[in-house]
Short mmCIF file of the C-alpha atoms (twelve columns), coordinates in Angstrom:
data_MODEL
# 
_entry.id   MODEL 
# 
loop_
_atom_site.group_PDB 
_atom_site.id 
_atom_site.type_symbol 
_atom_site.label_atom_id 
_atom_site.label_alt_id 
_atom_site.label_comp_id 
_atom_site.label_asym_id 
_atom_site.label_seq_id 
_atom_site.Cartn_x 
_atom_site.Cartn_y 
_atom_site.Cartn_z 
_atom_site.pdbx_PDB_model_num 
ATOM 1   C CA . MET A 1   14.452  -4.365  16.913  1 
ATOM 2   C CA . GLY A 2   13.056  -5.437  13.613  1 
ATOM 3   C CA . LEU A 3   10.953  -8.202  11.987  1 
ATOM 4   C CA . GLU A 4   11.354  -10.638 14.875  1 
ATOM 5   C CA . ASP A 5   9.878   -7.994  17.239  1 
ATOM 6   C CA . LEU A 6   6.912   -7.523  14.948  1 
ATOM 7   C CA . ILE A 7   6.328   -11.258 14.725  1 
ATOM 8   C CA . ALA A 8   6.386   -11.416 18.501  1 
ATOM 9   C CA . LEU A 9   3.576   -8.895  18.637  1 
ATOM 10  C CA . LEU A 10  1.664   -10.822 15.962  1 
ATOM 11  C CA . GLY A 11  1.721   -14.089 17.784  1 
ATOM 12  C CA . GLU A 12  0.839   -17.370 16.139  1 
ATOM 13  C CA . LYS A 13  0.933   -17.474 12.338  1 
ATOM 14  C CA . ILE A 14  -2.111  -18.612 10.411  1 
ATOM 15  C CA . GLN A 15  -2.129  -22.379 9.877   1 
ATOM 16  C CA . ASP A 16  -5.330  -23.055 7.917   1 
ATOM 17  C CA . PRO A 17  -6.911  -20.666 5.385   1 
ATOM 18  C CA . ASP A 18  -10.343 -22.203 5.884   1 
ATOM 19  C CA . GLU A 19  -10.243 -21.679 9.652   1 
ATOM 20  C CA . GLU A 20  -9.052  -18.056 9.136   1 
ATOM 21  C CA . SER A 21  -11.936 -17.471 6.727   1 
ATOM 22  C CA . PHE A 22  -14.478 -18.972 9.082   1 
ATOM 23  C CA . SER A 23  -13.217 -16.902 11.992  1 
ATOM 24  C CA . LEU A 24  -13.584 -13.722 10.015  1 
ATOM 25  C CA . PHE A 25  -16.815 -14.358 8.182   1 
ATOM 26  C CA . ALA A 26  -18.753 -16.222 10.977  1 
ATOM 27  C CA . ALA A 27  -19.618 -12.925 12.733  1 
ATOM 28  C CA . PRO A 28  -21.979 -10.375 11.137  1 
ATOM 29  C CA . ILE A 29  -20.104 -7.972  8.806   1 
ATOM 30  C CA . PRO A 30  -21.254 -4.336  8.458   1 
ATOM 31  C CA . SER A 31  -22.574 -3.692  5.048   1 
ATOM 32  C CA . SER A 32  -20.370 -1.281  3.132   1 
ATOM 33  C CA . ASN A 33  -21.666 -2.077  -0.360  1 
ATOM 34  C CA . LEU A 34  -18.697 -2.359  -2.740  1 
ATOM 35  C CA . GLY A 35  -16.532 -0.293  -0.536  1 
ATOM 36  C CA . PHE A 36  -16.269 3.104   -2.245  1 
ATOM 37  C CA . LEU A 37  -16.339 6.283   -0.134  1 
ATOM 38  C CA . ASP A 38  -18.522 8.263   -2.588  1 
ATOM 39  C CA . PRO A 39  -18.270 7.007   -6.179  1 
ATOM 40  C CA . LYS A 40  -20.369 9.994   -7.487  1 
ATOM 41  C CA . ALA A 41  -18.210 12.771  -6.079  1 
ATOM 42  C CA . SER A 42  -15.538 14.459  -8.276  1 
ATOM 43  C CA . THR A 43  -13.605 15.516  -5.194  1 
ATOM 44  C CA . LEU A 44  -13.356 14.297  -1.593  1 
ATOM 45  C CA . ASP A 45  -12.310 16.343  1.477   1 
ATOM 46  C CA . LEU A 46  -10.461 14.007  3.833   1 
ATOM 47  C CA . THR A 47  -8.518  14.348  7.090   1 
ATOM 48  C CA . VAL A 48  -5.674  11.938  7.980   1 
ATOM 49  C CA . ASN A 49  -3.909  12.499  11.335  1 
ATOM 50  C CA . GLY A 50  -4.886  16.128  11.384  1 
ATOM 51  C CA . GLN A 51  -3.813  16.943  7.751   1 
ATOM 52  C CA . GLU A 52  -6.511  17.833  5.347   1 
ATOM 53  C CA . VAL A 53  -6.346  16.695  1.730   1 
ATOM 54  C CA . ILE A 54  -8.634  17.214  -1.267  1 
ATOM 55  C CA . ILE A 55  -8.659  14.124  -3.516  1 
ATOM 56  C CA . ALA A 56  -9.823  14.343  -7.103  1 
ATOM 57  C CA . GLN A 57  -11.578 11.171  -8.488  1 
ATOM 58  C CA . SER A 58  -13.250 10.231  -11.676 1 
ATOM 59  C CA . PRO A 59  -16.834 8.897   -11.443 1 
ATOM 60  C CA . SER A 60  -16.970 8.777   -15.298 1 
ATOM 61  C CA . LEU A 61  -13.876 6.727   -15.492 1 
ATOM 62  C CA . LEU A 62  -15.247 4.308   -12.876 1 
ATOM 63  C CA . SER A 63  -18.336 3.717   -15.050 1 
ATOM 64  C CA . SER A 64  -16.367 3.209   -18.336 1 
ATOM 65  C CA . SER A 65  -15.385 -0.168  -19.774 1 
ATOM 66  C CA . LEU A 66  -11.581 -0.287  -19.896 1 
ATOM 67  C CA . PRO A 67  -10.355 -3.876  -20.512 1 
ATOM 68  C CA . GLY A 68  -8.175  -3.867  -17.330 1 
ATOM 69  C CA . GLY A 69  -10.874 -2.542  -14.967 1 
ATOM 70  C CA . THR A 70  -11.572 0.846   -13.576 1 
ATOM 71  C CA . THR A 71  -11.937 0.321   -9.766  1 
ATOM 72  C CA . GLY A 72  -8.920  2.450   -9.090  1 
ATOM 73  C CA . ALA A 73  -10.707 5.587   -10.356 1 
ATOM 74  C CA . VAL A 74  -12.318 6.390   -6.951  1 
ATOM 75  C CA . VAL A 75  -11.291 6.117   -3.343  1 
ATOM 76  C CA . TRP A 76  -12.093 2.974   -1.355  1 
ATOM 77  C CA . LYS A 77  -13.227 3.180   2.338   1 
ATOM 78  C CA . ILE A 78  -10.227 1.283   3.649   1 
ATOM 79  C CA . THR A 79  -7.689  3.696   2.199   1 
ATOM 80  C CA . PRO A 80  -8.060  6.679   4.588   1 
ATOM 81  C CA . LEU A 81  -8.375  4.300   7.508   1 
ATOM 82  C CA . PHE A 82  -5.173  2.484   6.672   1 
ATOM 83  C CA . ALA A 83  -3.431  5.723   5.966   1 
ATOM 84  C CA . GLU A 84  -4.402  7.000   9.389   1 
ATOM 85  C CA . TRP A 85  -3.006  3.852   11.060  1 
ATOM 86  C CA . ILE A 86  0.228   3.490   9.101   1 
ATOM 87  C CA . SER A 87  1.204   7.143   9.737   1 
ATOM 88  C CA . SER A 88  0.311   7.142   13.483  1 
ATOM 89  C CA . PRO A 89  3.247   7.373   15.936  1 
ATOM 90  C CA . GLU A 90  2.309   4.037   17.570  1 
ATOM 91  C CA . ASN A 91  2.192   2.047   14.294  1 
ATOM 92  C CA . PRO A 92  3.954   -1.300  15.048  1 
ATOM 93  C CA . LEU A 93  5.816   -1.502  11.777  1 
ATOM 94  C CA . PHE A 94  7.684   1.704   12.841  1 
ATOM 95  C CA . THR A 95  7.863   1.157   16.551  1 
ATOM 96  C CA . THR A 96  9.583   -2.309  15.919  1 
ATOM 97  C CA . ALA A 97  11.841  -0.665  13.307  1 
ATOM 98  C CA . VAL A 98  10.641  -2.889  10.455  1 
ATOM 99  C CA . LEU A 99  10.247  0.443   8.720   1 
ATOM 100 C CA . GLY A 100 12.178  3.643   9.356   1 
ATOM 101 C CA . PRO A 101 13.951  6.591   7.744   1 
ATOM 102 C CA . GLU A 102 16.101  4.364   5.476   1 
ATOM 103 C CA . SER A 103 13.276  2.116   4.202   1 
ATOM 104 C CA . THR A 104 11.881  1.643   0.757   1 
ATOM 105 C CA . VAL A 105 8.165   0.844   0.429   1 
ATOM 106 C CA . LEU A 106 6.270   -0.111  -2.696  1 
ATOM 107 C CA . GLU A 107 2.512   0.032   -2.956  1 
ATOM 108 C CA . LEU A 108 0.431   -2.125  -5.315  1 
ATOM 109 C CA . GLY A 109 -2.870  -1.037  -6.739  1 
ATOM 110 C CA . ALA A 110 -2.674  2.450   -5.390  1 
ATOM 111 C CA . GLY A 111 -5.586  3.941   -7.247  1 
ATOM 112 C CA . ILE A 112 -5.976  7.637   -7.831  1 
ATOM 113 C CA . SER A 113 -5.735  8.991   -4.294  1 
ATOM 114 C CA . GLY A 114 -2.043  8.869   -3.378  1 
ATOM 115 C CA . LEU A 115 -3.063  8.878   0.308   1 
ATOM 116 C CA . LEU A 116 -0.606  6.156   1.394   1 
ATOM 117 C CA . ALA A 117 2.214   7.784   -0.553  1 
ATOM 118 C CA . LEU A 118 1.382   11.144  1.004   1 
ATOM 119 C CA . THR A 119 1.196   9.795   4.583   1 
ATOM 120 C CA . THR A 120 3.953   7.276   4.534   1 
ATOM 121 C CA . ALA A 121 6.597   9.007   2.402   1 
ATOM 122 C CA . PRO A 122 7.643   11.517  5.181   1 
ATOM 123 C CA . LYS A 123 8.565   8.583   7.402   1 
ATOM 124 C CA . VAL A 124 10.698  6.549   4.927   1 
ATOM 125 C CA . GLU A 125 13.505  7.067   2.488   1 
ATOM 126 C CA . GLN A 126 11.669  6.128   -0.678  1 
ATOM 127 C CA . TYR A 127 7.987   5.396   -1.473  1 
ATOM 128 C CA . VAL A 128 7.077   3.758   -4.794  1 
ATOM 129 C CA . THR A 129 3.330   3.923   -5.743  1 
ATOM 130 C CA . THR A 130 2.092   1.776   -8.637  1 
ATOM 131 C CA . ASP A 131 -1.048  0.968   -10.519 1 
ATOM 132 C CA . GLN A 132 -2.310  0.580   -14.071 1 
ATOM 133 C CA . GLU A 133 -1.597  3.270   -16.660 1 
ATOM 134 C CA . TYR A 134 -5.220  4.710   -16.580 1 
ATOM 135 C CA . VAL A 135 -4.762  6.015   -13.042 1 
ATOM 136 C CA . MET A 136 -1.438  7.723   -13.538 1 
ATOM 137 C CA . LYS A 137 -2.806  11.202  -14.440 1 
ATOM 138 C CA . LEU A 138 -5.057  11.561  -11.393 1 
ATOM 139 C CA . LEU A 139 -2.658  9.787   -9.047  1 
ATOM 140 C CA . ARG A 140 0.121   12.260  -10.022 1 
ATOM 141 C CA . GLN A 141 -2.250  15.212  -9.737  1 
ATOM 142 C CA . ASN A 142 -3.457  14.242  -6.254  1 
ATOM 143 C CA . ILE A 143 0.031   13.746  -4.893  1 
ATOM 144 C CA . ASN A 144 1.243   17.077  -6.440  1 
ATOM 145 C CA . ASP A 145 -1.691  18.973  -5.143  1 
ATOM 146 C CA . ASN A 146 -1.495  17.642  -1.583  1 
ATOM 147 C CA . LEU A 147 2.217   17.200  -1.040  1 
ATOM 148 C CA . PRO A 148 2.859   20.750  0.242   1 
ATOM 149 C CA . ALA A 149 0.121   20.302  2.933   1 
ATOM 150 C CA . MET A 150 1.546   16.964  4.105   1 
ATOM 151 C CA . LYS A 151 4.982   18.490  4.504   1 
ATOM 152 C CA . ALA A 152 3.699   21.454  6.487   1 
ATOM 153 C CA . PRO A 153 2.384   21.483  10.056  1 
ATOM 154 C CA . ALA A 154 -1.351  20.837  10.404  1 
ATOM 155 C CA . LYS A 155 -3.320  24.120  9.908   1 
ATOM 156 C CA . THR A 156 -6.750  25.207  10.914  1 
ATOM 157 C CA . GLN A 157 -9.622  23.586  9.020   1 
ATOM 158 C CA . LYS A 158 -10.603 26.964  7.251   1 
ATOM 159 C CA . GLN A 159 -7.078  27.774  6.153   1 
ATOM 160 C CA . SER A 160 -6.286  24.260  4.963   1 
ATOM 161 C CA . LYS A 161 -9.437  23.884  2.847   1 
ATOM 162 C CA . ALA A 162 -8.907  27.331  1.159   1 
ATOM 163 C CA . GLU A 163 -5.355  26.561  0.252   1 
ATOM 164 C CA . GLN A 164 -6.090  23.004  -0.895  1 
ATOM 165 C CA . LYS A 165 -8.881  24.174  -3.179  1 
ATOM 166 C CA . ARG A 166 -6.579  26.682  -4.693  1 
ATOM 167 C CA . ARG A 167 -4.018  23.962  -5.403  1 
ATOM 168 C CA . SER A 168 -6.520  21.479  -6.779  1 
ATOM 169 C CA . SER A 169 -7.568  23.990  -9.437  1 
ATOM 170 C CA . GLN A 170 -3.992  24.150  -10.803 1 
ATOM 171 C CA . LYS A 171 -3.254  22.098  -13.948 1 
ATOM 172 C CA . GLN A 172 -0.554  19.454  -13.808 1 
ATOM 173 C CA . LYS A 173 1.832   19.103  -16.789 1 
ATOM 174 C CA . SER A 174 4.559   16.814  -15.509 1 
ATOM 175 C CA . GLU A 175 5.318   13.464  -17.078 1 
ATOM 176 C CA . THR A 176 4.303   10.154  -15.539 1 
ATOM 177 C CA . GLY A 177 6.441   9.549   -12.501 1 
ATOM 178 C CA . ALA A 178 7.565   13.176  -12.167 1 
ATOM 179 C CA . LEU A 179 6.516   15.236  -9.168  1 
ATOM 180 C CA . LYS A 180 6.787   18.938  -8.478  1 
ATOM 181 C CA . GLY A 181 9.707   20.024  -6.285  1 
ATOM 182 C CA . THR A 182 11.771  17.597  -4.218  1 
ATOM 183 C CA . SER A 183 9.956   14.434  -3.315  1 
ATOM 184 C CA . ASN A 184 10.876  10.826  -2.272  1 
ATOM 185 C CA . ILE A 185 7.788   9.538   -3.994  1 
ATOM 186 C CA . THR A 186 8.100   7.607   -7.351  1 
ATOM 187 C CA . ILE A 187 5.017   6.965   -9.443  1 
ATOM 188 C CA . LEU A 188 5.199   3.931   -11.778 1 
ATOM 189 C CA . PRO A 189 2.702   2.076   -13.939 1 
ATOM 190 C CA . LEU A 190 2.610   -1.666  -12.881 1 
ATOM 191 C CA . ASP A 191 0.169   -4.226  -14.254 1 
ATOM 192 C CA . TRP A 192 0.173   -7.534  -12.336 1 
ATOM 193 C CA . GLU A 193 -0.672  -9.492  -15.485 1 
ATOM 194 C CA . THR A 194 1.743   -7.841  -17.980 1 
ATOM 195 C CA . SER A 195 4.496   -5.853  -16.247 1 
ATOM 196 C CA . ALA A 196 8.025   -7.175  -15.720 1 
ATOM 197 C CA . THR A 197 8.825   -6.514  -12.012 1 
ATOM 198 C CA . SER A 198 12.478  -7.355  -12.628 1 
ATOM 199 C CA . SER A 199 12.937  -3.986  -14.268 1 
ATOM 200 C CA . LEU A 200 12.073  -1.956  -11.205 1 
ATOM 201 C CA . PRO A 201 15.610  -1.633  -9.767  1 
ATOM 202 C CA . SER A 202 16.829  -0.039  -12.998 1 
ATOM 203 C CA . VAL A 203 13.989  2.598   -13.180 1 
ATOM 204 C CA . LEU A 204 14.033  3.665   -9.539  1 
ATOM 205 C CA . PRO A 205 16.355  6.673   -8.763  1 
ATOM 206 C CA . SER A 206 19.599  5.132   -7.555  1 
ATOM 207 C CA . SER A 207 20.258  8.088   -5.244  1 
ATOM 208 C CA . ARG A 208 17.197  7.062   -3.166  1 
ATOM 209 C CA . THR A 209 18.287  3.436   -2.498  1 
ATOM 210 C CA . SER A 210 19.595  2.689   0.973   1 
ATOM 211 C CA . THR A 211 22.922  4.268   1.774   1 
ATOM 212 C CA . SER A 212 23.901  0.958   3.452   1 
ATOM 213 C CA . ALA A 213 23.670  -0.931  0.174   1 
ATOM 214 C CA . SER A 214 26.780  -2.210  -1.630  1 
ATOM 215 C CA . PRO A 215 27.303  -4.514  -4.575  1 
ATOM 216 C CA . SER A 216 27.886  -7.438  -2.175  1 
ATOM 217 C CA . GLN A 217 24.853  -6.525  -0.023  1 
ATOM 218 C CA . PRO A 218 21.838  -5.940  -2.271  1 
ATOM 219 C CA . GLN A 219 18.809  -4.384  -0.588  1 
ATOM 220 C CA . ALA A 220 15.281  -5.855  -0.879  1 
ATOM 221 C CA . LEU A 221 12.106  -3.711  -0.600  1 
ATOM 222 C CA . ASN A 222 11.486  -3.251  3.105   1 
ATOM 223 C CA . ALA A 223 7.736   -3.416  2.690   1 
ATOM 224 C CA . ILE A 224 4.968   -3.887  0.172   1 
ATOM 225 C CA . PHE A 225 1.490   -2.394  0.776   1 
ATOM 226 C CA . ALA A 226 -1.682  -3.497  -0.983  1 
ATOM 227 C CA . LEU A 227 -5.118  -2.165  -0.140  1 
ATOM 228 C CA . ASP A 228 -8.356  -3.763  -1.312  1 
ATOM 229 C CA . CYS A 229 -6.680  -5.499  -4.263  1 
ATOM 230 C CA . ILE A 230 -8.522  -8.775  -3.648  1 
ATOM 231 C CA . TYR A 231 -12.040 -8.698  -4.948  1 
ATOM 232 C CA . ASN A 232 -11.858 -10.810 -8.153  1 
ATOM 233 C CA . GLU A 233 -10.890 -14.516 -8.458  1 
ATOM 234 C CA . SER A 234 -9.155  -13.956 -11.798 1 
ATOM 235 C CA . LEU A 235 -6.684  -11.523 -10.198 1 
ATOM 236 C CA . VAL A 236 -5.665  -13.718 -7.250  1 
ATOM 237 C CA . LYS A 237 -2.830  -15.606 -8.960  1 
ATOM 238 C CA . PRO A 238 -1.325  -12.579 -10.822 1 
ATOM 239 C CA . PHE A 239 -1.468  -10.547 -7.604  1 
ATOM 240 C CA . VAL A 240 0.204   -13.159 -5.501  1 
ATOM 241 C CA . ARG A 241 2.785   -13.841 -8.160  1 
ATOM 242 C CA . THR A 242 3.650   -10.066 -8.241  1 
ATOM 243 C CA . CYS A 243 3.959   -10.098 -4.445  1 
ATOM 244 C CA . VAL A 244 6.352   -13.053 -4.581  1 
ATOM 245 C CA . GLU A 245 8.475   -11.546 -7.356  1 
ATOM 246 C CA . LEU A 246 8.676   -8.232  -5.583  1 
ATOM 247 C CA . ALA A 247 9.588   -9.843  -2.191  1 
ATOM 248 C CA . ARG A 248 12.432  -11.623 -3.944  1 
ATOM 249 C CA . LEU A 249 13.640  -8.546  -5.835  1 
ATOM 250 C CA . GLU A 250 16.962  -7.009  -4.893  1 
ATOM 251 C CA . PHE A 251 18.064  -3.418  -5.338  1 
ATOM 252 C CA . PRO A 252 21.780  -3.473  -5.650  1 
ATOM 253 C CA . SER A 253 23.810  -0.216  -5.890  1 
ATOM 254 C CA . SER A 254 24.329  -0.937  -9.565  1 
ATOM 255 C CA . SER A 255 21.447  -0.939  -12.098 1 
ATOM 256 C CA . ASN A 256 21.554  -4.671  -12.676 1 
ATOM 257 C CA . PRO A 257 18.529  -6.391  -11.020 1 
ATOM 258 C CA . SER A 258 18.834  -9.812  -9.320  1 
ATOM 259 C CA . PHE A 259 16.551  -12.144 -7.498  1 
ATOM 260 C CA . GLY A 260 16.679  -13.931 -4.079  1 
ATOM 261 C CA . ASN A 261 16.977  -11.631 -1.140  1 
ATOM 262 C CA . GLU A 262 18.763  -13.899 1.168   1 
ATOM 263 C CA . SER A 263 21.597  -11.467 1.525   1 
ATOM 264 C CA . ALA A 264 19.383  -8.531  2.423   1 
ATOM 265 C CA . SER A 265 19.282  -7.388  6.050   1 
ATOM 266 C CA . GLN A 266 15.655  -8.675  6.589   1 
ATOM 267 C CA . PRO A 267 12.929  -10.143 4.479   1 
ATOM 268 C CA . THR A 268 10.346  -7.941  2.774   1 
ATOM 269 C CA . THR A 269 7.235   -7.446  4.885   1 
ATOM 270 C CA . VAL A 270 4.051   -7.648  2.845   1 
ATOM 271 C CA . VAL A 271 1.039   -5.866  4.309   1 
ATOM 272 C CA . ILE A 272 -2.362  -6.740  2.832   1 
ATOM 273 C CA . ALA A 273 -5.469  -4.829  3.938   1 
ATOM 274 C CA . GLN A 274 -8.948  -5.488  2.641   1 
ATOM 275 C CA . GLN A 275 -12.592 -5.181  3.173   1 
ATOM 276 C CA . LEU A 276 -14.349 -8.443  3.929   1 
ATOM 277 C CA . ARG A 277 -16.833 -9.254  1.027   1 
ATOM 278 C CA . SER A 278 -16.748 -12.743 -0.400  1 
ATOM 279 C CA . PRO A 279 -15.467 -15.650 1.729   1 
ATOM 280 C CA . ASP A 280 -14.814 -17.611 -1.451  1 
ATOM 281 C CA . VAL A 281 -12.509 -14.947 -2.917  1 
ATOM 282 C CA . PHE A 282 -10.855 -14.345 0.383   1 
ATOM 283 C CA . GLU A 283 -10.142 -18.081 0.854   1 
ATOM 284 C CA . GLU A 284 -8.760  -18.413 -2.642  1 
ATOM 285 C CA . TRP A 285 -6.418  -15.518 -2.081  1 
ATOM 286 C CA . LEU A 286 -5.234  -16.782 1.309   1 
ATOM 287 C CA . ARG A 287 -4.578  -20.311 0.122   1 
ATOM 288 C CA . GLU A 288 -2.543  -19.072 -2.795  1 
ATOM 289 C CA . PHE A 289 -0.759  -16.507 -0.685  1 
ATOM 290 C CA . MET A 290 0.154   -19.107 1.983   1 
ATOM 291 C CA . LYS A 291 1.842   -21.267 -0.570  1 
ATOM 292 C CA . TYR A 292 4.643   -18.740 -0.626  1 
ATOM 293 C CA . PHE A 293 4.346   -16.608 2.584   1 
ATOM 294 C CA . ARG A 294 4.138   -17.102 6.305   1 
ATOM 295 C CA . VAL A 295 1.003   -15.121 7.227   1 
ATOM 296 C CA . TRP A 296 -0.252  -13.417 10.404  1 
ATOM 297 C CA . ARG A 297 -3.341  -11.308 11.048  1 
ATOM 298 C CA . VAL A 298 -2.823  -7.955  12.670  1 
ATOM 299 C CA . LEU A 299 -4.405  -8.231  16.171  1 
ATOM 300 C CA . ASP A 300 -6.900  -5.583  17.443  1 
ATOM 301 C CA . GLU A 301 -4.575  -4.205  20.106  1 
ATOM 302 C CA . MET A 302 -1.984  -3.391  17.314  1 
ATOM 303 C CA . PHE A 303 -4.334  -0.866  15.763  1 
ATOM 304 C CA . GLY A 304 -4.150  1.569   18.760  1 
ATOM 305 C CA . GLU A 305 -6.732  4.304   18.362  1 
ATOM 306 C CA . MET A 306 -7.784  2.893   15.004  1 
ATOM 307 C CA . LYS A 307 -9.121  -0.261  16.695  1 
ATOM 308 C CA . GLU A 308 -12.641 1.280   16.466  1 
ATOM 309 C CA . SER A 309 -12.306 1.543   12.736  1 
ATOM 310 C CA . LEU A 310 -10.081 -1.430  11.725  1 
ATOM 311 C CA . GLY A 311 -10.595 -3.866  14.578  1 
ATOM 312 C CA . SER A 312 -12.700 -6.997  14.725  1 
ATOM 313 C CA . GLY A 313 -16.289 -6.672  13.529  1 
ATOM 314 C CA . LYS A 314 -15.712 -3.577  11.523  1 
ATOM 315 C CA . GLY A 315 -15.614 -5.380  8.164   1 
ATOM 316 C CA . PHE A 316 -11.889 -4.959  7.425   1 
ATOM 317 C CA . VAL A 317 -8.828  -7.105  8.001   1 
ATOM 318 C CA . VAL A 318 -5.012  -6.617  7.756   1 
ATOM 319 C CA . HIS A 319 -2.579  -9.470  7.206   1 
ATOM 320 C CA . ILE A 320 1.181   -9.444  7.169   1 
ATOM 321 C CA . GLY A 321 3.144   -11.906 5.047   1 
ATOM 322 C CA . VAL A 322 6.819   -12.866 5.001   1 
ATOM 323 C CA . LEU A 323 8.265   -14.917 2.164   1 
ATOM 324 C CA . LYS A 324 9.044   -18.482 3.170   1 
ATOM 325 C CA . SER A 325 12.651  -19.605 3.166   1 
ATOM 326 C CA . GLY A 326 13.761  -22.579 1.128   1 
ATOM 327 C CA . GLY A 327 12.173  -25.902 2.250   1 
ATOM 328 C CA . GLU A 328 9.739   -24.169 4.707   1 
ATOM 329 C CA . ASP A 329 6.200   -25.393 4.740   1 
# 
């Protein structure tokens, strides 16, 4: 079981970015505006696989004019849908053992919600959630406030909401990256245009790296998640470059980083989910991404019960990429 089994489910890889774009955008796409759930709300009550969470967001920050952008200040529609799918028992990344209890997952462009960290962390060894510095405070707060509920069995709607509202009123005083209690979630600032990804192995807690790692067998990230990170042409190349660097990054048992994950047990699986908006931006991303990755589209039948939300014609798409080996077209 592993990546080969996942690829067998995915079928033929994408050969032409123009054809893929035409296939996705030829049919009518439901209008979802920019894709925010509710950009005016200061909190959102959400349910993911029976667990209720209360997410704090910042409409005022969204409308501000920070140089690096502010789109991560609120929750996007695809986030709870993907969180529901990735945490479901029938998710193909877990049923094929691409991901499992010893896996390390890194998320790019997490935004303030922490939903993927909260729903995926219980199923893996380590979950690293990243974004720009301005989202760190709310991201840390949302994970801290909701982490106890995600660890506990699902409760009744009335009980859960009461407890979550009590937690959301508590002030958070921990430093960036620190979480209350014991957690396998690490929060790190990462800017695709300015951050050095090569430093990641030295800042992650060494005790959380795979127990199978040894100096002669460095471990790559098992997966990279990125949700709705592709909406601006200017970010396409920095985003893809970051994906490439992270997919090549190794996590040896020592603190010295290295590149080239040929010795890792299997290549990093990059999962890109996005709302369909602009065919031009989509094509630019896919063309750049396919220079470095073999790419497949997740088929409708792989979404299971989430087919009605993430399947064809719903305005969303999920792609999986695996870094090309040397000399591969």
